[in-house]
N, CA, C and O atoms as a MOPAC input file, in Angstrom:
PM7 MOZYME 1SCF
protein

 N    -85.44200 1   -65.27500 1   191.20700 1
 C    -85.98600 1   -64.25600 1   190.19900 1
 C    -87.29800 1   -64.15700 1   190.75200 1
 O    -87.67800 1   -63.08900 1   191.23100 1
 N    -88.09400 1   -65.26200 1   190.73000 1
 C    -89.42400 1   -65.47100 1   191.33200 1
 C    -89.69900 1   -64.65000 1   192.46600 1
 O    -90.63800 1   -63.85900 1   192.56300 1
 N    -88.63500 1   -64.93900 1   193.49800 1
 C    -88.54700 1   -64.54800 1   194.96400 1
 C    -88.72100 1   -63.23400 1   194.68600 1
 O    -89.73700 1   -62.57600 1   194.90800 1
 N    -87.38900 1   -62.74800 1   194.03900 1
 C    -87.73300 1   -61.54500 1   194.08800 1
 C    -88.99500 1   -60.30600 1   193.51600 1
 O    -89.30300 1   -59.25400 1   194.07600 1
 N    -89.38500 1   -60.72200 1   192.59300 1
 C    -90.56200 1   -60.41100 1   192.28800 1
 C    -91.73900 1   -60.34900 1   192.95300 1
 O    -92.59800 1   -59.49300 1   192.74200 1
 N    -91.84100 1   -61.54900 1   194.04800 1
 C    -92.82400 1   -61.71100 1   194.92700 1
 C    -92.52000 1   -60.82500 1   196.34300 1
 O    -93.35900 1   -60.60500 1   197.21600 1
 N    -91.39100 1   -60.46300 1   196.34900 1
 C    -91.12000 1   -59.83100 1   197.63400 1
 C    -91.76300 1   -58.13800 1   197.71300 1
 O    -92.05400 1   -57.56400 1   196.66300 1
 N    -91.88600 1   -57.64700 1   198.67800 1
 C    -92.36300 1   -56.26800 1   198.84800 1
 C    -91.82900 1   -55.16700 1   198.80900 1
 O    -90.69300 1   -55.52100 1   199.12700 1
 N    -91.76200 1   -54.13700 1   198.67200 1
 C    -90.75100 1   -52.75800 1   198.58900 1
 C    -90.45200 1   -52.92700 1   200.27900 1
 O    -89.31300 1   -52.60600 1   200.61700 1
 N    -91.06000 1   -53.23900 1   200.99300 1
 C    -90.51400 1   -53.00800 1   202.70200 1
 C    -89.53100 1   -54.16700 1   202.86000 1
 O    -88.82900 1   -54.15400 1   203.87100 1
 N    -89.38700 1   -55.22500 1   201.93500 1
 C    -88.24600 1   -56.10500 1   202.53100 1
 C    -86.88900 1   -55.42200 1   202.16100 1
 O    -85.86700 1   -55.64700 1   202.81000 1
 N    -86.91900 1   -54.71500 1   201.26200 1
 C    -85.52300 1   -53.53400 1   200.82200 1
 C    -85.37700 1   -52.32200 1   201.59100 1
 O    -84.54200 1   -51.51600 1   201.18200 1
 N    -86.14900 1   -51.99800 1   202.80500 1
 C    -85.86900 1   -50.77700 1   203.59100 1
 C    -84.84000 1   -51.27400 1   204.50900 1
 O    -84.66800 1   -52.40900 1   204.95400 1
 N    -84.07800 1   -49.99300 1   204.73000 1
 C    -82.85900 1   -50.15700 1   205.86900 1
 C    -83.58300 1   -50.21300 1   207.08300 1
 O    -84.62100 1   -49.56400 1   207.21800 1
 N    -83.06300 1   -51.03000 1   208.09700 1
 C    -83.53100 1   -51.04000 1   209.04500 1
 C    -82.83100 1   -50.13200 1   209.96300 1
 O    -81.68200 1   -49.92100 1   209.57400 1
 N    -83.22600 1   -49.34900 1   211.36800 1
 C    -83.15000 1   -48.63800 1   211.87000 1
 C    -82.03000 1   -48.97500 1   213.19500 1
 O    -82.24200 1   -49.66700 1   214.19100 1
 N    -80.77600 1   -48.22000 1   212.80800 1
 C    -79.55600 1   -48.85800 1   213.52100 1
 C    -79.95300 1   -48.75700 1   214.98300 1
 O    -80.02400 1   -49.73100 1   215.73200 1
 N    -80.24600 1   -47.30800 1   215.38100 1
 C    -80.56400 1   -47.13300 1   216.50900 1
 C    -81.55500 1   -47.92300 1   217.38000 1
 O    -81.50600 1   -48.24800 1   218.56700 1
 N    -82.47900 1   -48.13200 1   216.40900 1
 C    -83.71900 1   -49.32000 1   217.24800 1
 C    -82.99500 1   -50.72500 1   217.33100 1
 O    -83.21000 1   -51.41600 1   218.32700 1
 N    -82.22700 1   -51.14300 1   216.43000 1
 C    -81.66900 1   -52.49200 1   216.47800 1
 C    -80.38900 1   -52.55500 1   217.79800 1
 O    -80.03100 1   -53.56400 1   218.40600 1
 N    -79.96500 1   -51.37000 1   217.94300 1
 C    -78.90700 1   -51.50000 1   219.10700 1
 C    -79.58700 1   -51.26300 1   220.31400 1
 O    -79.34900 1   -52.04000 1   221.23800 1
 N    -80.57400 1   -50.12900 1   220.53600 1
 C    -80.75800 1   -49.93200 1   221.81300 1
 C    -82.07600 1   -50.36800 1   222.05800 1
 O    -82.41500 1   -50.57000 1   223.22400 1
 N    -82.95500 1   -50.56200 1   221.03300 1
 C    -84.32200 1   -51.24600 1   221.36600 1
 C    -85.59500 1   -49.74800 1   221.56700 1
 O    -86.71000 1   -49.76200 1   222.08900 1
 N    -84.78800 1   -48.53500 1   220.87600 1
 C    -85.37100 1   -47.24600 1   220.96800 1
 C    -85.73600 1   -46.74200 1   219.49900 1
 O    -84.88600 1   -46.89900 1   218.62300 1
 N    -86.97000 1   -46.13700 1   219.18100 1
 C    -86.78200 1   -45.63400 1   217.68400 1
 C    -86.25300 1   -44.06700 1   218.06400 1
 O    -86.41900 1   -43.33000 1   219.03600 1
 N    -85.44300 1   -43.93800 1   216.62900 1
 C    -84.97000 1   -42.63200 1   216.54800 1
 C    -85.61500 1   -41.51100 1   216.02400 1
 O    -86.56200 1   -41.94300 1   215.36700 1
 N    -85.58800 1   -40.30600 1   215.97800 1
 C    -86.23200 1   -39.31400 1   215.30600 1
 C    -86.59500 1   -39.45400 1   213.65700 1
 O    -87.45900 1   -38.77900 1   213.09900 1
 N    -85.73400 1   -40.49400 1   212.98500 1
 C    -86.07100 1   -40.45200 1   211.80500 1
 C    -86.92400 1   -41.87900 1   211.46000 1
 O    -87.30400 1   -42.27800 1   210.35900 1
 N    -87.06000 1   -42.40000 1   212.57000 1
 C    -88.09000 1   -43.95400 1   212.44200 1
 C    -89.17500 1   -43.39900 1   211.60900 1
 O    -89.46900 1   -42.20500 1   211.67900 1
 N    -89.89800 1   -44.38900 1   210.66900 1
 C    -91.05400 1   -43.91100 1   210.08600 1
 C    -90.80500 1   -43.28800 1   208.55200 1
 O    -91.53700 1   -43.46300 1   207.57800 1
 N    -89.80300 1   -42.65900 1   208.60000 1
 C    -89.52000 1   -41.82700 1   207.34000 1
 C    -89.71400 1   -42.58600 1   205.76800 1
 O    -90.19200 1   -41.96800 1   204.81700 1
 N    -89.27700 1   -43.96400 1   205.68700 1
 C    -88.83300 1   -44.80700 1   204.59300 1
 C    -90.78200 1   -44.99800 1   204.65100 1
 O    -91.48100 1   -44.39500 1   203.83600 1
 N    -91.18400 1   -45.60700 1   205.37000 1
 C    -92.45900 1   -46.13200 1   205.28700 1
 C    -93.35500 1   -45.17400 1   205.06200 1
 O    -94.31900 1   -45.57600 1   204.41100 1
 N    -93.39200 1   -43.82400 1   205.42800 1
 C    -94.25400 1   -42.93600 1   204.99500 1
 C    -93.97000 1   -42.34700 1   203.98100 1
 O    -94.76600 1   -41.48300 1   203.61600 1
 N    -92.60200 1   -42.62000 1   203.06500 1
 C    -92.42900 1   -42.17500 1   201.81200 1
 C    -93.29800 1   -43.14000 1   200.94800 1
 O    -94.10300 1   -42.86900 1   200.05700 1
 N    -92.91100 1   -44.34100 1   201.45900 1
 C    -93.79300 1   -45.42600 1   200.73700 1
 C    -95.20300 1   -45.07400 1   200.68700 1
 O    -95.73400 1   -45.03300 1   199.57700 1
 N    -95.72700 1   -44.87600 1   201.48300 1
 C    -97.61000 1   -44.66800 1   201.97400 1
 C    -97.71200 1   -43.61600 1   201.23800 1
 O    -98.67700 1   -43.72800 1   200.48200 1
 N    -96.87800 1   -42.15700 1   201.05000 1
 C    -97.43000 1   -41.41700 1   199.95000 1
 C    -97.26900 1   -42.14000 1   198.65900 1
 O    -98.30200 1   -42.17800 1   197.99100 1
 N    -96.31300 1   -42.67200 1   198.19000 1
 C    -96.10700 1   -43.15600 1   197.13800 1
 C    -97.36100 1   -44.27600 1   196.44900 1
 O    -97.48200 1   -44.71400 1   195.30500 1
 N    -98.09000 1   -44.46800 1   197.54800 1
 C    -99.33300 1   -45.47200 1   197.31500 1
 C   -100.89800 1   -44.60900 1   197.47500 1
 O   -102.06100 1   -44.94200 1   197.25100 1
 N   -100.30500 1   -43.46200 1   197.93400 1
 C   -101.40800 1   -42.37600 1   197.98000 1
 C   -102.35100 1   -42.43300 1   199.26700 1
 O   -103.54500 1   -42.14500 1   199.35300 1
 N   -101.32500 1   -42.96300 1   200.39700 1
 C   -102.07700 1   -42.94400 1   201.75200 1
 C   -101.65100 1   -41.81100 1   202.26800 1
 O   -100.62800 1   -41.97500 1   202.93200 1
 N   -102.08600 1   -40.57500 1   202.21800 1
 C   -101.52600 1   -39.19800 1   202.68600 1
 C   -101.65800 1   -39.16400 1   204.23500 1
 O   -100.74400 1   -38.71500 1   204.92600 1
 N   -102.67200 1   -39.58800 1   204.70500 1
 C   -103.25100 1   -39.56700 1   206.06600 1
 C   -102.56800 1   -40.52600 1   206.66300 1
 O   -101.97100 1   -40.10500 1   207.65400 1
 N   -102.38600 1   -41.92700 1   206.39900 1
 C   -101.36600 1   -42.69100 1   206.89700 1
 C    -99.99500 1   -42.20000 1   206.95200 1
 O    -99.30100 1   -42.50800 1   207.92100 1
 N    -99.52000 1   -41.45200 1   205.99700 1
 C    -98.10300 1   -41.27400 1   205.58600 1
 C    -97.72400 1   -40.11400 1   206.83200 1
 O    -96.59800 1   -40.07500 1   207.32700 1
 N    -98.80300 1   -39.21300 1   207.24100 1
 C    -98.56500 1   -38.26100 1   208.36900 1
 C    -98.38100 1   -38.85500 1   209.62000 1
 O    -97.54100 1   -38.47900 1   210.43800 1
 N    -99.35900 1   -40.01200 1   209.81200 1
 C    -99.70000 1   -40.63100 1   210.95800 1
 C    -98.25500 1   -41.20800 1   211.29500 1
 O    -97.65900 1   -40.90000 1   212.32800 1
 N    -97.80100 1   -41.98000 1   210.43500 1
 C    -96.42300 1   -42.75000 1   210.71200 1
 C    -95.16900 1   -41.78500 1   210.88800 1
 O    -94.32100 1   -41.98900 1   211.75700 1
 N    -95.11600 1   -40.72600 1   210.00500 1
 C    -94.08300 1   -39.59400 1   210.24300 1
 C    -94.36900 1   -38.49300 1   209.99200 1
 O    -94.31000 1   -38.07800 1   208.83400 1
 N    -94.87200 1   -37.49700 1   211.33200 1
 C    -95.66700 1   -36.40800 1   211.13200 1
 C    -94.53100 1   -35.01900 1   210.33000 1
 O    -94.93700 1   -33.98100 1   209.80700 1
 N    -93.32100 1   -35.39700 1   210.45700 1
 C    -92.77800 1   -34.46700 1   209.63500 1
 C    -92.38300 1   -34.57800 1   208.24300 1
 O    -91.58900 1   -33.86400 1   207.63000 1
 N    -93.20800 1   -35.80700 1   207.73400 1
 C    -92.88900 1   -35.90600 1   206.25200 1
 C    -93.13900 1   -34.64100 1   205.28700 1
 O    -92.30000 1   -34.30800 1   204.45000 1
 N    -94.30000 1   -33.99400 1   205.46000 1
 C    -94.84000 1   -32.43100 1   204.87200 1
 C    -94.11700 1   -31.62700 1   204.80300 1
 O    -93.74300 1   -31.11700 1   203.74700 1
 N    -93.64100 1   -31.23800 1   206.24400 1
 C    -92.63500 1   -30.02400 1   206.05800 1
 C    -91.41500 1   -30.39000 1   205.40100 1
 O    -90.82600 1   -29.62900 1   204.63400 1
 N    -90.90300 1   -31.92600 1   205.78800 1
 C    -89.64100 1   -31.91900 1   205.28300 1
 C    -89.58500 1   -32.30000 1   203.63100 1
 O    -88.48700 1   -32.39900 1   203.08300 1
 N    -90.75600 1   -32.49100 1   202.92800 1
 C    -91.06000 1   -32.62300 1   201.42100 1
 C    -90.97800 1   -31.28600 1   200.82400 1
 O    -90.31300 1   -31.02400 1   199.82100 1
 N    -91.80000 1   -30.32700 1   201.59800 1
 C    -91.52900 1   -28.86300 1   201.39700 1
 C    -90.49400 1   -28.26200 1   201.29500 1
 O    -90.29500 1   -27.51900 1   200.33400 1
 N    -89.62000 1   -28.44300 1   202.24100 1
 C    -88.44000 1   -28.05700 1   202.53400 1
 C    -87.48500 1   -28.58100 1   201.05700 1
 O    -86.76300 1   -27.78200 1   200.46000 1
 N    -87.63000 1   -29.90400 1   200.67000 1
 C    -86.55500 1   -30.07100 1   199.61100 1
 C    -87.15000 1   -29.76700 1   198.61100 1
 O    -86.34900 1   -29.53100 1   197.70700 1
 N    -88.20900 1   -29.64800 1   198.30200 1
 C    -88.84000 1   -29.12800 1   197.18400 1
 C    -88.49900 1   -27.54500 1   197.18100 1
 O    -87.89800 1   -27.02800 1   196.23900 1
 N    -88.84800 1   -26.96600 1   198.09100 1
 C    -88.32900 1   -25.59200 1   198.06700 1
 C    -86.83200 1   -25.34900 1   197.67000 1
 O    -86.50500 1   -24.67000 1   196.69800 1
 N    -86.06000 1   -25.89700 1   198.41800 1
 C    -84.30600 1   -26.43400 1   198.12800 1
 C    -84.64100 1   -26.56000 1   196.73900 1
 O    -84.67800 1   -25.45700 1   196.19300 1
 N    -84.86200 1   -27.39200 1   196.08100 1
 C    -84.67800 1   -27.70800 1   194.72600 1
 C    -85.16300 1   -26.71500 1   193.73100 1
 O    -84.57400 1   -26.65400 1   192.65200 1
 N    -86.38300 1   -25.76600 1   194.02600 1
 C    -86.88200 1   -24.93300 1   193.20400 1
 C    -86.10700 1   -23.89200 1   193.27200 1
 O    -86.05200 1   -23.17600 1   192.27200 1
 N    -85.32500 1   -23.54600 1   194.43800 1
 C    -84.84800 1   -22.35000 1   194.47900 1
 C    -83.54500 1   -22.42500 1   193.66300 1
 O    -83.15200 1   -21.41600 1   193.07800 1
 N    -82.75600 1   -23.75800 1   193.59100 1
 C    -81.61000 1   -23.81700 1   192.67100 1
 C    -81.86400 1   -23.32600 1   191.27800 1
 O    -80.97500 1   -22.68800 1   190.71500 1
 N    -82.99400 1   -23.56600 1   190.67800 1
 C    -83.27100 1   -23.14300 1   189.51200 1
 C    -83.93000 1   -21.79700 1   189.12700 1
 O    -83.83700 1   -21.30100 1   188.00500 1
 N    -84.70500 1   -21.17300 1   190.32000 1
 C    -85.51400 1   -19.92800 1   190.26500 1
 C    -84.91600 1   -19.17900 1   191.43400 1
 O    -84.20400 1   -19.59100 1   192.35000 1
 N    -85.33400 1   -18.10500 1   191.19700 1
 C    -84.95900 1   -16.90600 1   192.15400 1
 C    -86.15500 1   -16.39600 1   193.00400 1
 O    -87.07200 1   -15.76700 1   192.47600 1
 N    -86.13200 1   -16.62900 1   194.08600 1
 C    -87.32000 1   -15.99800 1   195.03700 1
 C    -86.90000 1   -15.02600 1   195.95100 1
 O    -85.79200 1   -15.05700 1   196.48600 1
 N    -87.68800 1   -14.22400 1   196.13700 1
 C    -87.44500 1   -12.95700 1   197.19100 1
 C    -87.52100 1   -13.56900 1   198.55500 1
 O    -88.42600 1   -14.31400 1   198.93100 1
 N    -86.63400 1   -13.24200 1   199.16300 1
 C    -86.56600 1   -13.65300 1   200.42000 1
 C    -86.07600 1   -15.10200 1   200.90700 1
 O    -86.28100 1   -15.68600 1   201.97100 1
 N    -85.35700 1   -15.48200 1   199.76400 1
 C    -85.40000 1   -17.16000 1   199.67100 1
 C    -84.74100 1   -17.57500 1   200.83100 1
 O    -85.18500 1   -18.64200 1   201.25400 1
 N    -83.71700 1   -17.03100 1   201.57100 1
 C    -82.98500 1   -17.65200 1   202.68200 1
 C    -83.82000 1   -17.31000 1   203.95000 1
 O    -83.31700 1   -17.90100 1   204.90500 1
 N    -84.69300 1   -16.72200 1   204.24700 1
 C    -85.61500 1   -16.50700 1   205.25000 1
 C    -86.63900 1   -17.39100 1   204.97700 1
 O    -87.24300 1   -17.69700 1   206.00500 1
 N    -87.18400 1   -18.07100 1   203.67400 1
 C    -88.20900 1   -18.93500 1   203.44100 1
 C    -87.11500 1   -20.42400 1   203.76900 1
 O    -87.65600 1   -21.41000 1   204.27000 1
 N    -86.00200 1   -20.45600 1   203.53000 1
 C    -85.38900 1   -21.72900 1   203.67600 1
 C    -85.29300 1   -21.81800 1   205.27100 1
 O    -85.54200 1   -22.86900 1   205.86200 1
 N    -84.86900 1   -20.50300 1   206.00300 1
 C    -84.83800 1   -20.95400 1   207.45400 1
 C    -86.03000 1   -21.06700 1   207.99200 1
 O    -86.12700 1   -22.06200 1   208.71000 1
 N    -86.91900 1   -20.45500 1   207.91700 1
 C    -88.44300 1   -20.72900 1   208.10800 1
 C    -88.79700 1   -22.41700 1   208.14400 1
 O    -89.14000 1   -23.11600 1   209.09800 1
 N    -88.58300 1   -22.74900 1   206.78800 1
 C    -88.67400 1   -24.35200 1   206.21600 1
 C    -87.82400 1   -25.21400 1   207.20900 1
 O    -88.36300 1   -26.20400 1   207.70200 1
 N    -86.52400 1   -24.90300 1   207.53700 1
 C    -86.07500 1   -25.87800 1   208.43300 1
 C    -86.25700 1   -25.53600 1   209.73900 1
 O    -86.24300 1   -26.58500 1   210.38400 1
 N    -86.41300 1   -24.64300 1   210.42100 1
 C    -87.09200 1   -24.74100 1   211.59900 1
 C    -88.34900 1   -25.25200 1   211.85800 1
 O    -88.64700 1   -25.83900 1   212.89900 1
 N    -88.92900 1   -25.08500 1   211.13200 1
 C    -90.41500 1   -26.05200 1   211.10100 1
 C    -90.28500 1   -27.31400 1   211.05600 1
 O    -90.99500 1   -28.06200 1   211.72700 1
 N    -89.12200 1   -27.82700 1   210.05400 1
 C    -89.16400 1   -29.03300 1   209.71000 1
 C    -88.31000 1   -29.83000 1   211.35500 1
 O    -88.61800 1   -30.88900 1   211.90200 1
 N    -87.59000 1   -29.17500 1   211.61800 1
 C    -86.80800 1   -29.58900 1   212.69900 1
 C    -87.81500 1   -29.52500 1   214.14100 1
 O    -87.75600 1   -30.31300 1   215.08500 1
 N    -88.51700 1   -28.62800 1   214.02900 1
 C    -89.38600 1   -28.51300 1   215.13900 1
 C    -90.20500 1   -29.69200 1   215.33300 1
 O    -90.28700 1   -30.40100 1   216.33600 1
 N    -90.94800 1   -29.81800 1   213.93600 1
 C    -91.73200 1   -30.92100 1   214.01400 1
 C    -91.00400 1   -32.75100 1   214.37800 1
 O    -91.55000 1   -33.63500 1   215.03700 1
 N    -90.05200 1   -32.78500 1   213.87800 1
 C    -89.34500 1   -33.92200 1   213.98300 1
 C    -88.91700 1   -34.11400 1   215.44900 1
 O    -88.95600 1   -35.24800 1   215.92600 1
 N    -88.53100 1   -33.11900 1   216.15400 1
 C    -88.33400 1   -33.21100 1   217.60100 1
 C    -89.71900 1   -33.27100 1   218.42300 1
 O    -89.94000 1   -33.96200 1   219.41700 1
 N    -90.51500 1   -32.46800 1   217.83500 1
 C    -91.98200 1   -32.62100 1   218.53900 1
 C    -92.67800 1   -34.11300 1   218.65700 1
 O    -93.29500 1   -34.73400 1   219.52300 1
 N    -92.33800 1   -34.28900 1   217.62100 1
 C    -93.23300 1   -35.82800 1   217.09600 1
 C    -92.33300 1   -37.01900 1   217.83400 1
 O    -92.91000 1   -38.00900 1   218.28400 1
 N    -90.98600 1   -36.88200 1   217.92800 1
 C    -90.20100 1   -37.90100 1   218.43900 1
 C    -90.54700 1   -37.72000 1   219.98400 1
 O    -91.01700 1   -38.66500 1   220.61800 1
 N    -90.36900 1   -36.82500 1   220.41000 1
 C    -90.99300 1   -36.51100 1   222.03600 1
 C    -92.14500 1   -37.13700 1   222.44100 1
 O    -92.23000 1   -37.80400 1   223.47200 1
 N    -93.36400 1   -36.87300 1   221.37100 1
 C    -94.46700 1   -37.18000 1   221.81700 1
 C    -94.55400 1   -38.95200 1   221.82900 1
 O    -95.32800 1   -39.64400 1   222.49100 1
 N    -93.49500 1   -39.39900 1   220.87400 1
 C    -93.59100 1   -40.83300 1   220.70800 1
 C    -92.90600 1   -41.32700 1   221.54400 1
 O    -92.97800 1   -42.55600 1   221.51600 1
 N    -92.05300 1   -40.80900 1   222.53200 1
 C    -91.57400 1   -41.58500 1   223.66600 1
 C    -92.29600 1   -41.32400 1   224.97300 1
 O    -91.83500 1   -41.77900 1   226.02000 1
 N    -93.36900 1   -40.63700 1   224.95400 1
 C    -94.04900 1   -40.31900 1   226.02900 1
 C    -95.05500 1   -41.65100 1   226.17900 1
 O    -95.86400 1   -41.71300 1   227.10500 1

């Protein structure tokens, strides 16, 4: 019990299967740590860890809001946010590989 209290949240994070098997980071590597950094108020560090965190959060928040509220051009906004999120993930992954 005492060991559980002294361990950090990072001890319970899921390891990247792609990185474990192939030794190469996947496009989602850093997402968990980035969310943890946001929870700790380290917003710039969260962006540096996983640049797609803010478009992804914006997309998720908009989808959540749009289930309860009606927005004009909701489908176009969802599509724009999805494309922005995917593009950010791909671009940051390519930069990470270089």
